[in-house]
N, C-alpha and C positions, 0 to 999 in steps of 0.2 A: 671467825674460822669456816664457816662454809662459802664465803665469797673466794677465800685462798684456795680451798678445795676445786670449786668449779674453775679456777684461773689455772690451776695445776691440772685439772682435767681437760680443759681445752688447750693447752700449751701440748699436751699428750696427745690429743686428737690433730692438730694440726701437724706435728713432728710425725706422725702415722700416715697422714696423707702426703706429705712431702716425701716420704719414704716408699710409700707406693706408687706415687707418679714417676720417681726415680727407677723403681725396679721395672715399670711398665716402660719407659722408655730405653732402657739399655737391654730390654729381652731380645734375645738373639733370634727367637722363634718370629717376632714381631716382624725385626730386621727382614729376615728371610722371607716372609708372606709381603712386605713391602717391595722388596727387591723382585719377586715374584710377579705382583703385579704391575710393577713400573718395568717390567722385562729387562731388569739389569743384571750382574752378575755380582753373587752373592755367595760366600764360602765360611759355613759354619762349621767349627770343629774344635774338638779339646784335645790338643796335641799329648797332653800328659796322660792321656786315658786313652790307650789302644784297643781297649773292647769298645768304646763308644764309637759308632758309626758318625761319618761326617755327612752334612747335607749341602749342595750345592744348588743354585738357580742360576738359570741363564737363558735369556730369551723367553720367560714366563714357563720353562720346564725345569722340573725338580729331581735332582737327581741322588741317590744313598749310597753311599761307600763304605764298605766294609774294610777294615784294615786287619791284616796279619802280621805280626810280629815275628822276624828270622833275624837268622845270624849274618851278618857281611863280615869282612875282613877285620874290622877293628872294633865293633861293637853291635847290640841289637838295635835295629830298627825296622820300620815297617818296608818291608819286602815286597807284598804282595797288596793291591786294592782291587776290589770287586765293586765295579759300579752298575747300578740299575737304575730305571726311571720309575718313578712315583705310579705316573700314569702313561703306559705305553702306548695305548691308544691316541694318546694327544700328541703324538710327536710327529706331526705333519708339518713341515715346514723346516725342520732341524737337518742340516748339512754337515758333510764331513768334515769341514773348515771350521764348525762349531765344535765336533768333538775333540778337532786338535787342538781348540783352544782350551777345551776341558782338561785335557792331559797333561797342556801345559801347566795349567793352573794347579793340578795335582802333583806333578813333578817338581814344581817350585816347592812346594812343603814336604815332598817325601821323594827325596830324588834316590834313593835307592829302590823304589817300588816298580815293580812290571805291574802294569794296568790291564784288565779283564774286563769287558764290556757284556753284559749280559743281553740275552735276547730282547728285544728286535735290533738294537742298536750295532751288535756284532757282525749283524748281516749287512751294515751300511760300510763297515770298514774293510770287511775281507775283500770286498770287489776292489781292483787297482784302480789308483786314479789315472784318466785318460790325460796324456799332454796334448794342451791345445796349439803346440808349435808345429 
């Protein structure tokens, strides 16, 4: 009887270890940190929950976006997104084209949204592009 109980306990422990490893591998925060360390793009969002902010990383920078729900012609959609940087003092090397890329990625997910960038990123966008032609 004790051997059967020990086997059952061992089986439960193995199942718990497999479950914990699975949860670790699919954890979106871990994926975000991994993408930040590799300086890749990653977008973490729960589209069903409009109260939860989204996180994205690009070139090692982490940005957080606040979503605001509003009415469009046919339905309620996210109509405004306010984006800020987690560490604005570390934005050295971020270019205007990077901001445009991030805006495109946000608009792919929220096509009705207008995007507002928080300080200091909004200072980069306000200045007009110089045409090199």
